[in-house]
N, C-alpha and C positions, 0 to 999 in steps of 0.2 A: 504494500500500500504506500502511496506517496507520502512524503513527510508532511506533517500538519493535517493530514486527513484521517478521520476516524470513522468507524463503522458502527451503526446502531441498528438493532433489530426492532422492528415495529410489528407487534402482534395486533392485527386489525380484524375484529370479529364482526361479521355482518349477519343479517337475518337468514341468508341463504348459503353463505360460505364464509370461511375464515381464511386468512393468509398470513404468512410471515414474510415481511418485506425487509430488505436491507438497504439502509440509507447511508451513503458515503458523503461526508460533509467536510468541506474545507473552507477557506476564506472566500473563494469565488466558485465553489463547487457544491452542488447538491444533486446527487444522482440516486435514483431509487430502482432497485431490481427486485423481482419476486423470487424468493427462495422456495416457497412451497404454498400451495393452495389446497384446501380441503373442504369437503361439503359440510354444511350445517343442516342436518335433516331432523326436524322435530319428529317426535314419535307420539302417535295417539294411543294412549293406554286406556284400559277400562275406566280409570279415574279421571281421564282428561288428557289435554295436550301438554307434552313435556319436552324440555330440551334434553338432548343427549350430550350432557356436559362432559362425560368421560371420553366420548369420541372427540369432542372439541379439544380437550386437554391432550389427548394422544396426537392430534393434528399439530398442536403447538410444539410438542416435543419433537415430532418429525421435522417441523419447520426450523427449529433451532439447530437440529442436527445438520440440516441442509445449508443453513446460513453460514456455518463455520465460525471462526473467531470474530467476536464483536466486542465493543467496548462497553456496551450497556444494552438493556432490554426494557421496552415499555409495552404496556397492554392497553388498548382501547377497545370499546365494543358498544353494543346498544344499551339503552337505559332501562330502568325500573325493575327488571327481573333480578332474582337473588337466589342464593342457596342458604340453607339452614344447617348449622353445625351443632353437634352435641357437645357435652362438657369435655370430651377428649379431642374435639376438633374434627370428628368424622362427619361426613355429609349425610344428612337425613333425607334421602330420597332425591329423585331427579327434580331440578328446578322447574316450576310451573311456567309455561309459555304465556306471554302477555295476551295472546289471542285466545286463550282458554276462556270458557264461558263462565267461570266461577264468579266473576265480578259483576255479572249482569244484575242490575237493581241494587247493588251495594251502596252506590254513591248516595242515594236518597236516604238510606239508613244512617250514613255518616252525617249528612246534612241535618238530620234531626238533632244531633248533638252539637254540631257546629255548622251554622248555615253557610252555604256556598260563598256568599259575599264576604263573610268574616274569614273564611279559609283562604280566599284569594288575597284579601288585604294583608294577611299574615305571611303568606308564602309566595304569592305572585305566580303560582303555577296554574296553568289552564286545567279545565276539566278534561280528563280522558279516562275512560272506564278502567283502564289498566294501570293507572298510577300506583306506585308501590303502596301508598296510603290505603287505597281501596283493596289491593291484594291482601294486605295485612288484616284489614277488617273482615274480608271474606274468609281468611284462614283462622280467625280468632278462636274457634272451638276445635281446631284440628289437633290431633295428637302430636304431629310434627312440631307445630309452633309451641305447644305446651312443653315439649322436651328440649327445644332449642335453647342454646346458651349464646349463640352468635349468629348474626345475619350478615352475609357478605354479598354485595352486588357482584354480578358475574365477573367483570374484569378483576375485581378485588379477590374473588374466590380463586381464579387461576393464578394470580400473583401469590396468594397464600400457598397454593400447592407447589409453586416454584421455589419459594423462599422460606416457608414456615412462619412468616410474619404477617400479621393481620392489620389492615387499615381500611378506611373508608375515604375514597377520593372525592374531593369536594364538588367538582363539576357534575359528576354523576349523582352524588348525594342530593344535589339541588333538585333533581328530577323526581325525588321520592315524595315531594309535597310535605316534607318535614323540616325544611331548612328556611331560615329567614334570609331573604336576599339582601337585606340591608346590613345585617351583622355578619353574614357569612358563617353562621353557626346554626346549630339546631334550633328549631322553634319549640322551646320547651312548653309554651302555652298550648300549642296545637297538640303536642304529644300528651300532655296532661289531660286535656279535655276529651281526647279520643281514646284514652287508656292504652297508649302505645309506650312500651318500655324502651327508652332510648339506650339503655344499657346493653340491649341486643347488638347495637352497632359498635364496631371497632372505632378507635380514635380517628378523627378526621385528618386527612393528608391533603396537601396542596400540590399542584403540578411542580415538579422539580425536587420534591422531597425524596430522600432515599427510601426504598421499599425493601431493602435487604439484598442478599446475594443468593445465587443459586445454591440449593442444597447439594450436598455431596452426591446423593442419589440421582439428582437431575443432571449433574455434571457427567456421571457415568452413563446415564441414559442417552445423553446428547453428544457425548464425545468431546465436550468443551473443557478447556483448562481454566480452573478458577484462580482467583475469585472473579466472578462475573456479576457486576452489580445490576440490580433491577431498579429502574428509576420511575417514580410516579410521574405519569404524564396526565394530560387532560383526558381521563379515561372514558368519558362519554364521547363516542366517536364524532358527534356533531360539534362538541367543543374543540376537538382536535382539528376538525375540518374548518371551522371558522378561524382558528388560529392560522390556518394555511391559506386564507383568502389573500391573493396577491395585490391588495390595494397599495397604491403608491403614496406613502405617507408624505413625501416631500411636496406633493402637489395639493395636499389637504383634501384628498379625494373623499367626497361624501358618498358612501356606498351603501347599498343594500346587498344582501347575500341570499342565495338559494342553494342549500346543500341538498343535492339530489341523489337519489338511490331508491331503495324500497319506499322511503318517505321523502317528501320535499319539505325542508325546513326553511321557511322564508321569513326574513326579518332584518333587524339592525343590530349593530354592536353599540351598546350604550354604557355610560358610566354609572348609571343608577337605574333601579327598576321603575316601571310604570305600574302603579297599583290602583289605578282609578277604576270606578265601576264601569266606565265605558270600555276600558281595556278588558275587563273580565267578560263583559257582554260580547265582545268581539273574539273571545277565546284566544287571546294572546298569552304567551307564557314568558316568565322571567327566569331563565335558567342561568346559572353562573358560568362564566368563561374564564379564559386565561387572564391572569393579572388582575383579578377582581372585577372584570368587565361583566356586563349582563348581556346574555343572548336573548334579545327580545324578539320573539318569533311566533309564527303559527305553524302547527303541524298539519300537513296536507298529505293525503294518502299516497301520493307520489307514483313512481313507476311500478309499484305493486300492482296497480290495475292492469298495466300492460303485461307484466311478468306473469300474472295469473291467467290472462287471456292466452298468452303464448303457450303456457303449460297445458291449457285446455285443448289447444289446437295441435298438440303433439310436437312442440318445439320446432316450428318452421324457421327458415333462414331469416334472422332479424333484419339484416341489411336490406334484403329484397323487400321485406314487409314494409320497412320505413320508406323505401323508394316508391313503392306503390301508394303508401299513405300520403306522400307529398303531392300526388296527383289527384287526390280526392278533394272535392270542393270544401272550402274552409267553413267551419262553424255551422255545418248543416245540423248537427245535433251536439249538445253539450250536457254534461251531468255535473253534479256537485262532487268534486274530488275529495271533499272532506266528509262526505256522508258516511256515517257509521254502518250503513247497509253494505259497504264494500270492505269492511274490516276483516271478516272471516275468510279463510281460504276456500277455494272451490267454486265452480260454476260462475265465474266472473262474466263471461259474455252474456249469459242469461240474465244476470242481475243488471248489467248495463242496458240491455235491451228493455228490461222491465221498467227501468227508470226513464228511458226515452219515451216508452209507450205511455207511461203514467203522466208525463208532462206534455203529451200531445206533439212530440217531435218525431221526425222520421226515425225509424228503427234501423240501425246499421245491419247490413246483410253480409258483407264479405269481411274477412279479416282486415283488409286494408281500411275499410270504412270504420270498423271498430277501433283500430289503432289510431285513425285520425280523430275520432271522437274523444279518445283518451287524451291524446296530446293537445288538442284544442282545449279540452277541459282543464288540463294541468296548467297550460299557459294562462287561461282565464283565472284559475285559482292563484297563480303567481301574481297576476295583475292586482287582484283584490287584496292579497296579503301585503304587497309592497305599498300600495296606496293607503291602506288602513294603518300600517305601521308608521308611515310618514305622518299621517294625521294625528294618531294617538300619542306619538312621542314628540310631535312638533319638530321634526327633523327633515330638512331637504335631502333629496337623493339625486345624484347626477349620473350614476351608473349602477348596474346590477351585475354582481359577480355570481356566476354559476360554477360551483365546484362539485366534485363527486362524479359518480358514474354518468349522470345525465349530461355532463359537459361534453361527452362523446356523441351525444344525440343532436346532430346539427339541426334537425327539424324542430325539436323541442326548443333549442336555444333561439333559433330564428323566430319561432312563434312567440316566445317569451319577450323578445325585444319588441316585436310588433304590438303585443298585448299591453306591455308596460309603457310603450312610447319612450323607451330609454335604451341607450346602448347596453349591450350585454357582453361581458368578457367571460369567455368559457375556459375553464381550467384553473388549477390542475384537476385531472380526474381522480388522482390518488390523494386527495386533500387530507383525509383522515390520517393516512399513514405518514404523509409528509409533516403534518402538524405534530404527530407523535415523535417522529425523528428529530424535528427541530427543537422541541422542548428538551429532549435528551441532550442535544448538541449545545443548547444554551446553558443547561445545567453544568456542562463540562467545559464551558468557556469558549466554545468555537463560534458562536454567534452572539449578537448583542440583545437588545430589547425586542419587543414585539415588532416595532417598526423595522428593526434590522432583519428580523426573520422574514418579513414581507418583502423587503427590498431584495433579499437573496432569492426568494421565490419568483418575483417578477423578472429578475435578471436571468434565471436559469431554467424556468419551466416554459414549455410551449403553450401559448395562449392564443385564442381566436376571438376576434371582436366582431360582433354583429350589430349593425346599425338598424334602428327601427324603420319599418316601412309599412306599406299597406294603408288601409283606411281606418283611422281611429274610431270613426262613427260605427263601423261594423262591430268592433269589439265592445263599444258601449252598449250597442243594441243586444249583443249576446249576453252581456252582463245583466242588463235589465230583464231579459228573458229568463235567465237563471234565477235571479233574485225574486222574480214573481212566483217561481216554483218553490224555491227554498229560501224563505225569508230569514 
């Protein structure tokens, strides 16, 4: 390896796959290569939908073996889900999947003890049926929770298995609906009113904190030579992705971001939370980001809709499907991409067709028409989220950055630019892994502050700019049509 260049392993866990990426970082160098990718296949058991976390851990070990010598390791992944440990630190069953039905109707029971408006004022977290808070309420009478002595969010669980040390990373903890976004500490009031024992959680860690070193058994399993430190990164993958938005700080760029993948997370990076009733009604969330920032955003169902359609059709060639979708007339039919009706897996084309039929719109017939409906609907959801974030936070926006897997989807990026009436800068596609790597590199002194991280990203990563075009009135009309159906 070149002098002054170090290698960092980023374990990046997504809803459908995990991977171990190796980032090589120097003063003017930031390169990312994939060491190993492995499937993430939830399993439907008689008791419900569960994560196969042992398979994920095996994939992490295989990836570290393939990565070879690295100077540090960091883990990021999705939010809200957790594993429960007994007094000896053993896992009590497979972690429940956030798409499991156990939280149906639970929120209203929680709100009977603490109304939704008060809960939002205390935590700033949007309503989503799968928030950790509601999962804990649903599990209140379960034998597992009664036996548990520790709760670890999934990236923290894998970190524990690698190092033997337990912690709760703050950006991910903020999604539980149990953290005060003003103090960056637990909301003891919420926990007390809802009967949640915060002693279940390990001490809070911040990105950059040490998380231990690889256990001797892990060194033997992976063939690595110790000591190998594990560094706490922004372990919520969206927090890592936002840290890797390549906004140009020198120009004072006023940006919105859209982190795209299974979900689209669209919003702003702020210095303080927005806890107004208007913000709650608009279902915006205030999650914590790197360096005490607030990720003020809305969750949109994202490319999940297209992924599920493609799965239902037997996995046709995606490139050809998108080329055909680009030829379909625009905005013929749109659906609410945030509708909970699309949350569960299975039969996605039928559910989209039913939504179009119920709203009196033409029902897509071919895969290309379904794909265009999904992408038009996502672009429209992006438009609404960016516009409402600007209004609620009273922040102007000059450009929209699309990062994550959707940055590779040229049609989605172009449609988002047209819908928002703003330039879109697409890339990097591997934003979460890059943010993970850069926090490790910053901890070890190779890059400077957040602005320095972003400058390095803008200088080294391939980016594509899309200028807005088309007819703004057409998008307004489509938004009015959708609003009339889903107020």
